[in-house]
C-alpha positions as CSV (number, residue, x, y, z in Angstrom):
1,X,50.4,-77.2,90.6
2,X,48.5,-74.1,88.9
3,X,50.2,-70.8,88.8
4,X,48.2,-67.6,88.7
5,X,50.2,-64.7,88.2
6,X,48.1,-61.1,88.9
7,X,49.0,-57.7,87.6
8,X,47.7,-54.2,88.3
9,X,48.9,-51.3,85.9
10,X,51.3,-53.4,84.5
11,X,53.5,-54.3,87.6
12,X,53.3,-57.6,89.0
13,X,51.7,-57.8,92.5
14,X,51.8,-61.6,93.3
15,X,51.7,-65.2,91.7
16,X,49.5,-67.7,93.9
17,X,50.5,-71.4,93.2
18,X,47.5,-74.0,94.2
19,X,46.5,-77.4,93.3
20,X,42.8,-76.8,93.6
21,X,40.4,-77.7,90.8
22,X,38.2,-74.6,91.5
23,X,39.9,-71.2,92.4
24,X,37.4,-68.7,93.0
25,X,38.5,-65.1,92.4
26,X,36.5,-61.6,94.0
27,X,36.7,-59.0,96.5
28,X,35.3,-60.9,99.1
29,X,38.1,-62.2,101.9
30,X,36.9,-65.6,101.6
31,X,37.8,-66.0,97.8
32,X,41.0,-67.9,96.7
33,X,42.6,-65.3,95.2
34,X,41.3,-62.1,96.5
35,X,41.2,-58.7,94.2
36,X,40.7,-55.8,96.3
37,X,38.9,-53.2,94.1
38,X,35.8,-51.7,93.7
39,X,35.6,-52.9,90.1
40,X,35.6,-56.3,91.4
41,X,32.5,-58.1,92.4
42,X,32.4,-60.0,95.8
43,X,32.6,-63.2,94.0
44,X,33.4,-62.2,90.6
45,X,34.7,-65.1,88.6
46,X,36.3,-68.8,88.8
47,X,38.9,-71.1,87.3
48,X,37.9,-74.7,86.8
49,X,40.7,-77.1,86.1
50,X,40.1,-80.0,84.2
51,X,42.0,-83.1,83.0
52,X,42.7,-81.6,79.3
53,X,41.9,-78.0,80.0
54,X,41.3,-75.1,82.4
55,X,38.0,-73.2,82.1
56,X,37.2,-69.3,83.4
57,X,33.8,-68.5,84.1
58,X,32.3,-65.5,85.1
59,X,30.1,-65.4,88.2
60,X,27.3,-62.7,87.0
61,X,29.8,-59.9,88.0
62,X,28.6,-56.3,87.7
63,X,31.4,-55.0,85.3
64,X,32.5,-58.8,83.3
65,X,35.2,-60.8,83.1
66,X,37.4,-60.6,79.8
67,X,39.7,-62.6,78.1
68,X,41.9,-61.1,75.4
69,X,39.3,-57.8,75.5
70,X,36.5,-59.9,74.9
71,X,33.7,-60.1,77.6
72,X,33.2,-63.9,78.2
73,X,30.7,-66.0,80.2
74,X,32.6,-69.1,79.9
75,X,35.7,-69.4,78.1
76,X,38.4,-72.3,77.6
77,X,41.9,-71.0,78.3
78,X,44.4,-71.3,75.7
79,X,48.4,-70.4,76.0
80,X,49.5,-66.7,76.4
81,X,45.2,-66.0,77.2
82,X,45.0,-62.8,79.2
83,X,42.2,-62.4,82.0
84,X,40.9,-59.3,82.9
85,X,38.8,-58.6,86.2
86,X,38.6,-54.8,86.9
87,X,42.0,-53.1,86.8
88,X,44.0,-56.4,87.4
89,X,45.2,-58.7,84.7
90,X,45.7,-62.5,85.5
91,X,48.0,-65.0,83.5
92,X,47.6,-68.7,84.1
93,X,50.3,-71.4,83.8
94,X,51.1,-74.9,84.8
95,X,48.5,-77.1,83.0
96,X,49.4,-78.9,79.8
97,X,46.9,-77.2,78.1
98,X,48.5,-74.1,78.5
99,X,51.8,-74.9,77.4
100,X,53.0,-76.9,80.7
101,X,54.8,-75.7,83.6
102,X,57.1,-72.2,83.4
103,X,60.2,-71.4,85.5
104,X,60.7,-68.0,87.4
105,X,58.0,-65.4,86.7
106,X,55.3,-65.0,84.6
107,X,54.9,-61.8,82.7
108,X,51.9,-60.5,80.7
109,X,52.2,-61.3,77.2
110,X,53.8,-64.6,77.2
111,X,57.0,-65.5,75.9
112,X,59.2,-63.1,74.3
113,X,58.8,-62.5,70.8
114,X,61.4,-62.4,68.4
115,X,62.9,-58.7,68.4
116,X,61.6,-56.7,65.1
117,X,63.4,-53.8,63.8
118,X,62.8,-50.9,61.4
119,X,65.3,-50.0,58.9
120,X,66.5,-47.4,61.3
121,X,67.1,-49.8,64.2
122,X,64.2,-48.6,66.7
123,X,62.6,-51.6,68.4
124,X,58.8,-51.9,68.0
125,X,56.4,-54.6,69.0
126,X,54.2,-54.3,65.8
127,X,53.9,-51.5,63.2
128,X,51.4,-50.7,60.4
129,X,51.9,-48.6,57.2
130,X,49.7,-45.5,58.3
131,X,49.7,-44.4,54.5
132,X,47.8,-47.7,53.6
133,X,45.4,-47.9,56.5
134,X,41.5,-47.4,55.1
135,X,42.2,-48.4,51.6
136,X,41.4,-52.0,52.2
137,X,44.7,-53.9,51.6
138,X,45.4,-53.8,55.2
139,X,42.6,-56.4,55.6
140,X,43.0,-59.9,54.4
141,X,40.4,-62.1,53.2
142,X,38.4,-64.0,56.0
143,X,39.7,-61.6,59.1
144,X,36.8,-59.3,58.4
145,X,34.7,-58.6,61.5
146,X,31.5,-56.8,59.8
147,X,30.2,-55.5,63.3
148,X,33.6,-54.2,64.1
149,X,33.7,-52.8,60.5
150,X,30.5,-51.1,60.6
151,X,31.3,-49.4,64.3
152,X,34.5,-48.2,62.9
153,X,32.4,-46.3,59.8
154,X,30.0,-45.0,62.2
155,X,32.9,-43.3,64.6
156,X,34.7,-42.1,61.3
157,X,31.3,-40.5,60.2
158,X,30.6,-39.2,63.4
159,X,34.2,-37.8,63.9
160,X,34.1,-36.1,60.5
161,X,30.6,-34.6,61.3
162,X,32.2,-33.1,64.4
163,X,35.2,-31.5,62.4
164,X,33.0,-29.8,59.7
165,X,32.9,-26.1,59.9
166,X,35.5,-23.5,60.3
167,X,37.4,-25.0,63.4
168,X,40.7,-23.5,64.8
169,X,43.9,-25.9,65.2
170,X,42.9,-25.9,68.9
171,X,39.1,-26.5,68.7
172,X,40.2,-29.2,65.8
173,X,42.5,-31.0,69.0
174,X,40.2,-30.8,71.6
175,X,37.2,-32.2,69.7
176,X,39.7,-35.1,68.4
177,X,40.6,-36.0,72.3
178,X,37.1,-36.0,73.1
179,X,36.5,-38.6,70.4
180,X,39.3,-40.5,71.8
181,X,38.2,-41.1,75.2
182,X,35.0,-42.2,73.9
183,X,36.0,-44.4,71.5
184,X,38.8,-46.2,73.5
185,X,37.7,-46.0,77.3
186,X,40.3,-48.0,78.7
187,X,43.2,-45.2,77.2
188,X,44.3,-43.0,80.5
189,X,46.1,-40.4,78.5
190,X,45.7,-38.8,74.7
191,X,48.3,-36.5,73.4
192,X,48.3,-34.6,69.9
193,X,51.5,-33.2,68.9
194,X,52.2,-30.8,65.8
195,X,55.6,-30.3,64.2
196,X,57.1,-27.2,64.4
197,X,58.1,-26.2,60.9
198,X,61.3,-24.0,61.8
199,X,62.7,-26.0,64.8
200,X,61.5,-29.4,63.6
201,X,60.5,-30.3,67.4
202,X,57.0,-31.5,68.4
203,X,54.9,-29.1,70.2
204,X,52.1,-30.2,72.3
205,X,48.6,-29.2,70.5
206,X,46.0,-30.9,73.1
207,X,46.7,-33.3,76.1
208,X,44.1,-35.0,78.1
209,X,44.9,-37.3,81.1
210,X,42.8,-38.8,83.4
211,X,43.1,-37.1,86.8
212,X,46.2,-35.7,86.1
213,X,45.8,-32.5,84.1
214,X,48.6,-30.9,85.4
215,X,51.1,-33.6,84.5
216,X,54.1,-32.9,82.0
217,X,53.8,-34.6,78.4
218,X,56.5,-36.9,78.2
219,X,56.4,-39.1,75.2
220,X,58.7,-42.2,74.3
221,X,61.6,-41.4,71.9
222,X,61.6,-45.2,70.9
223,X,58.3,-45.1,69.6
224,X,58.0,-41.5,68.2
225,X,61.5,-42.0,66.2
226,X,59.5,-44.7,64.1
227,X,56.4,-42.8,63.8
228,X,57.8,-39.7,62.4
229,X,60.7,-40.9,60.3
230,X,59.2,-44.4,58.8
231,X,55.3,-43.1,58.7
232,X,54.5,-46.1,61.0
233,X,51.7,-46.6,63.2
234,X,52.8,-48.2,66.0
235,X,51.5,-50.1,68.7
236,X,52.3,-52.2,71.7
237,X,49.7,-54.0,73.6
238,X,51.9,-55.0,76.6
239,X,55.1,-52.9,77.5
240,X,55.5,-54.7,80.7
241,X,56.3,-58.0,78.5
242,X,58.4,-56.6,76.0
243,X,61.9,-56.4,77.2
244,X,62.9,-53.4,74.6
245,X,60.4,-51.4,76.2
246,X,62.0,-52.0,79.9
247,X,65.0,-49.6,79.1
248,X,62.5,-46.7,78.2
249,X,62.5,-44.4,81.3
250,X,59.6,-42.5,80.1
251,X,57.0,-45.7,79.9
252,X,58.3,-47.0,83.3
253,X,57.8,-43.6,85.0
254,X,54.4,-42.9,83.5
255,X,53.6,-46.7,84.2
256,X,52.2,-47.0,80.8
257,X,51.2,-50.6,80.0
258,X,49.8,-50.1,76.7
259,X,50.6,-48.0,74.0
260,X,49.7,-46.4,70.3
261,X,50.9,-43.9,68.4
262,X,50.0,-42.7,64.7
263,X,51.6,-40.1,62.6
264,X,49.5,-37.0,61.3
265,X,49.8,-37.4,57.7
266,X,48.5,-35.0,54.9
267,X,49.7,-36.3,51.4
268,X,52.2,-38.3,52.8
269,X,53.6,-35.0,54.7
270,X,54.0,-35.5,58.4
271,X,51.8,-32.7,60.3
272,X,52.8,-34.4,63.8
273,X,51.5,-37.2,66.1
274,X,48.9,-38.5,67.9
275,X,49.5,-40.7,71.1
276,X,47.4,-43.0,73.1
277,X,48.4,-44.8,75.9
278,X,46.7,-46.9,79.0
279,X,48.1,-48.1,82.5
280,X,45.8,-50.4,83.0
281,X,46.7,-54.2,83.1
282,X,45.3,-57.1,81.2
283,X,43.7,-55.7,78.1
284,X,46.1,-53.9,75.8
285,X,45.5,-52.2,72.5
286,X,45.0,-54.8,69.9
287,X,45.9,-54.0,65.5
288,X,41.8,-53.0,65.2
289,X,42.3,-50.3,67.8
290,X,45.6,-49.0,65.8
291,X,43.3,-49.3,62.3
292,X,40.7,-47.2,64.0
293,X,43.0,-44.8,66.0
294,X,45.0,-44.3,62.3
295,X,41.8,-43.6,60.4
296,X,40.6,-41.1,62.9
297,X,44.0,-39.4,62.5
298,X,43.5,-39.3,58.9
299,X,40.2,-37.2,59.2
300,X,42.0,-34.9,61.6
301,X,45.1,-34.4,59.2
302,X,42.4,-33.2,56.4
303,X,40.7,-31.1,59.1
304,X,43.9,-29.2,59.9
305,X,45.2,-29.0,56.5
306,X,41.4,-27.2,55.8
307,X,42.1,-25.0,58.7
308,X,45.4,-24.1,57.0
309,X,43.8,-23.2,53.7
310,X,41.1,-21.4,55.1
311,X,43.6,-19.4,57.2
312,X,45.3,-18.7,53.9
313,X,42.4,-17.6,52.1
314,X,41.4,-15.5,54.8
315,X,44.5,-13.8,54.8
316,X,44.6,-13.4,50.9
317,X,41.0,-11.8,51.5
318,X,42.0,-9.1,54.4
319,X,44.8,-8.6,52.0
320,X,42.7,-8.0,48.8
321,X,40.5,-5.8,51.2
322,X,43.4,-3.6,52.3
323,X,44.3,-3.1,48.5
324,X,41.0,-2.3,47.6
325,X,40.5,0.0,50.5
326,X,43.8,1.6,49.8
327,X,42.7,2.0,45.8
328,X,39.2,3.4,46.8
329,X,40.5,6.0,49.3
330,X,43.3,7.3,46.7
331,X,40.8,7.6,44.0
332,X,38.5,9.5,46.5
333,X,41.4,11.5,47.8
334,X,42.8,12.1,44.5
335,X,38.9,13.6,43.2
336,X,39.0,15.8,46.2
337,X,42.4,17.0,45.6
338,X,41.8,17.7,41.8
339,X,38.7,19.7,42.7
340,X,40.7,21.9,45.7
341,X,43.2,22.4,43.0
342,X,40.3,23.9,40.5
343,X,39.1,26.1,43.4
344,X,42.4,27.3,44.3
345,X,42.9,28.0,40.6
346,X,39.8,30.1,40.4
347,X,40.6,31.7,43.6
348,X,43.8,32.8,42.6
349,X,42.6,34.2,39.2
350,X,40.0,36.1,40.8
351,X,42.6,37.5,43.4
352,X,45.0,38.6,40.4
353,X,41.9,40.0,38.3
354,X,40.5,41.5,41.7
355,X,37.2,39.6,40.6
356,X,35.2,39.0,44.1
357,X,33.1,36.6,42.0
358,X,35.8,34.4,40.8
359,X,37.1,34.4,44.6
360,X,33.7,33.3,46.0
361,X,33.4,30.6,43.2
362,X,36.9,29.2,44.2
363,X,36.1,29.3,47.8
364,X,33.1,27.4,47.3
365,X,34.6,24.5,45.3
366,X,37.3,24.4,48.1
367,X,35.0,24.2,51.0
368,X,32.4,21.5,49.0
369,X,35.8,19.4,48.8
370,X,36.7,20.1,52.2
371,X,33.6,19.1,53.4
372,X,33.8,15.6,51.2
373,X,37.3,14.9,52.5
374,X,36.1,15.5,55.9
375,X,32.8,12.9,55.4
376,X,35.4,10.6,53.7
377,X,37.5,10.4,57.0
378,X,34.5,10.2,59.1
379,X,33.3,7.2,57.3
380,X,36.9,5.6,57.4
381,X,37.0,6.0,61.0
382,X,33.5,4.6,61.4
383,X,33.9,1.4,59.1
384,X,37.5,0.8,60.3
385,X,36.5,-0.2,63.9
386,X,33.8,-1.5,66.4
387,X,32.5,1.6,68.2
388,X,29.7,0.3,70.8
389,X,26.6,3.3,70.6
390,X,26.8,5.8,73.3
391,X,22.9,5.4,73.9
392,X,20.9,8.4,75.0
393,X,16.9,8.4,75.0
394,X,16.1,10.2,71.8
395,X,12.9,11.4,70.6
396,X,12.4,10.4,67.0
397,X,10.6,13.6,66.3
398,X,14.0,15.7,67.0
399,X,16.0,13.4,65.4
400,X,14.3,13.3,61.9
401,X,13.8,17.1,62.3
402,X,17.3,17.6,62.2
403,X,17.6,15.4,59.2
404,X,14.9,17.1,57.1
405,X,16.2,20.4,57.9
406,X,19.6,19.3,56.1
407,X,17.4,17.6,52.9
408,X,14.6,20.1,52.5
409,X,16.4,22.5,50.5
410,X,17.9,20.3,48.3
411,X,14.6,18.5,47.7
412,X,12.9,21.4,47.2
413,X,15.3,22.8,44.4
414,X,14.8,19.6,42.8
415,X,11.1,19.2,42.7
416,X,10.9,16.7,44.9
417,X,7.8,16.0,47.4
418,X,9.4,15.0,50.8
419,X,7.1,13.5,53.4
420,X,7.6,12.3,57.2
421,X,5.5,10.3,59.2
422,X,5.7,9.0,62.7
423,X,3.9,6.9,64.7
424,X,3.7,8.9,68.2
425,X,3.0,5.9,70.3
426,X,6.6,4.8,70.0
427,X,8.0,7.7,72.0
428,X,11.5,8.2,72.7
429,X,14.1,5.4,72.1
430,X,17.8,4.4,73.2
431,X,20.1,5.8,70.6
432,X,23.4,7.1,69.7
433,X,21.9,9.9,68.2
434,X,25.2,11.6,66.5
435,X,26.1,8.3,64.7
436,X,22.4,7.4,64.0
437,X,21.7,10.9,62.4
438,X,24.8,10.4,60.1
439,X,23.4,7.1,59.2
440,X,19.8,8.1,58.4
441,X,20.8,11.2,56.8
442,X,23.3,9.7,54.2
443,X,20.5,7.4,53.4
444,X,17.6,10.1,53.1
445,X,20.3,12.1,51.2
446,X,20.9,9.2,48.8
447,X,17.3,8.9,48.3
448,X,17.0,12.8,47.2
449,X,19.8,12.7,45.1
450,X,18.4,9.5,43.2
451,X,15.0,10.8,42.6
452,X,14.3,12.7,39.5
453,X,11.9,15.9,39.3
454,X,8.3,15.3,40.1
455,X,9.3,12.1,42.3
456,X,8.8,11.4,46.1
457,X,10.7,10.5,49.1
458,X,8.8,9.1,51.7
459,X,9.8,8.4,55.5
460,X,7.8,6.6,58.1
461,X,8.6,5.4,61.4
462,X,5.9,2.1,62.6
463,X,5.9,-0.2,65.1
464,X,7.4,-3.7,63.9
465,X,7.8,-7.0,65.5
466,X,7.5,-7.1,69.3
467,X,10.0,-4.6,71.0
468,X,11.3,-3.2,67.5
469,X,10.3,-0.3,65.4
470,X,10.9,0.4,61.8
471,X,12.5,3.4,59.8
472,X,11.2,3.1,56.3
473,X,12.9,5.3,53.5
474,X,11.1,4.6,50.1
475,X,11.9,6.9,46.6
476,X,10.5,6.8,43.2
477,X,14.0,7.1,41.9
478,X,15.9,5.3,39.2
479,X,16.4,2.1,41.8
480,X,19.8,-0.1,42.1
481,X,20.9,-2.4,39.1
482,X,20.3,-6.0,39.6
483,X,24.3,-6.5,39.3
484,X,24.9,-4.1,42.0
485,X,22.4,-5.2,44.8
486,X,24.6,-7.9,45.9
487,X,27.9,-6.0,46.6
488,X,26.0,-2.4,47.5
489,X,26.9,-2.6,51.3
490,X,30.4,-3.6,50.3
491,X,33.3,-0.7,50.6
492,X,33.5,1.5,47.8
493,X,31.0,0.3,45.4
494,X,28.9,3.2,44.5
495,X,26.1,4.2,42.1
496,X,27.2,8.0,42.0
497,X,30.6,7.5,40.1
498,X,33.3,10.2,41.3
499,X,30.3,11.7,43.4
500,X,30.4,9.2,45.9
501,X,32.8,7.7,48.4
502,X,31.5,4.4,48.4
503,X,31.5,4.1,52.1
504,X,28.3,5.7,53.0
505,X,25.7,2.7,53.0
506,X,28.3,0.1,54.6
507,X,29.0,2.7,57.3
508,X,25.1,3.0,57.8
509,X,24.7,-0.8,58.0
510,X,27.3,-1.2,60.4
511,X,26.2,1.7,62.5
512,X,22.4,0.1,62.5
513,X,23.9,-3.5,63.1
514,X,26.2,-2.2,66.3
515,X,22.5,-0.8,67.7
516,X,21.2,-4.4,67.2
517,X,19.4,-3.5,64.2
518,X,19.2,-5.1,60.6
519,X,18.8,-3.4,57.0
520,X,16.8,-4.9,54.4
521,X,16.4,-3.5,50.9
522,X,14.3,-3.9,47.9
523,X,14.7,-1.9,44.8
524,X,13.6,-1.9,41.1
525,X,15.0,-0.2,38.5
526,X,13.0,2.7,36.9
527,X,10.6,2.6,39.7
528,X,12.7,3.3,42.9
529,X,14.2,1.9,46.1
530,X,12.6,1.1,49.8
531,X,15.3,0.8,52.8
532,X,13.8,-0.6,55.8
533,X,15.5,-0.4,59.0
534,X,14.3,-2.4,62.0
535,X,15.7,-1.2,65.4
536,X,15.0,-2.3,69.2
537,X,13.2,-0.5,71.4
538,X,15.5,-1.3,74.4
539,X,19.4,-0.7,74.5
540,X,21.5,-3.6,73.5
């Protein structure tokens, strides 16, 4: 008498007892064992009973027949072998070659194994030291499957590639779970949890479940305690056959039949855990799966640590930038206040002496320093926040006419030739005229100040690449030193000493980029500097 016990999602559905020598299994009603599921072919597989062996054969099914996770065409069954057909798991008993007759219900996974205990008393079916996985000493000589090893290395490499770059913690979790479902197609749920540093509780970072996206995240404390406290990677290939897991309400409620749980480690420090489980009967997770999951989780631990370190570096940079900003602003304001104090002193002396010339000189110093302070505040406001341009169709002749009016007098006093050439075919363009005038005026004024007597400042506006135009401002001045060129657009970098705020060029570049343009710079010491500003002819 042969007994075939049928399971689905880890639950026993029926047990068939028969004396037939050939037992056909499939979806068709005429089969000896009917497995009603679309994943099963009409005549899927058969079991042949011989005098001294029991053989399972695939009958050309679409989805294949599996024994102990391996797809087979013809396989002689051994004691405790598990057959998987579609979503069904089957166990065969009763023949001498399979260990003889058994009494009572037959459970997936065979006879109960001796209970293993961790030092804390938590029972597990199998565990590996997560800190040793991947170092080679977890693989014994003679057990190396080269094809499986190459596949594992390929998966690890692909995950490493996907985790490259500056990913957020959330992005790392989502990327990881995408890989999990590709590597373990029979997985029904994957959970990645991080430990809260203050409460020491596990907080879900990323959860993926087939068909039940809104389900609450529930995990087995029996497994998790071992993972976190002992840094063990835990696997149970079949929770239904292990009496130690029958008491776990969470596993029973979730109908979990196979589970893997791995600690997220960085330098022996636990960040959290990853759990992958399945509700499909027959094929459970194996030690090779656990080793692969542990290796993948190690990659994720490194990525999380890199993300944390990058965040720290960025925070340090922001603090340094704030410190530099405060220092730069304080330096500028101090110079302005010194100038204003000087103007007040001269004006007061002029008033006391009733000397109008001194009063006028002091008043002029106050006006100049007040203007400088106003410019500094406007530059800081422009640089400190994003400001989408308020576009207006603007004629370039009018825009540059206003700019030239501001700098012509200064150029004439310094004996500098100033020229303007605008291609009339460009016509009007969308600009934020107020802000763009400030940006270009700053640039033209800098060129005039940097050019010695007898030099030239040439401004031209020409067509550039399709749908763009180019504003070129070139001078024959002293040029920018090479050591400053790389940082010239950073705040508070100036070649003017105490005369400049160090914000003019950064603000100019920011305004141009907010218009969808770009700034190119060429400079040679002793020969001059050329700024090329490329701007789009369409707003946005």
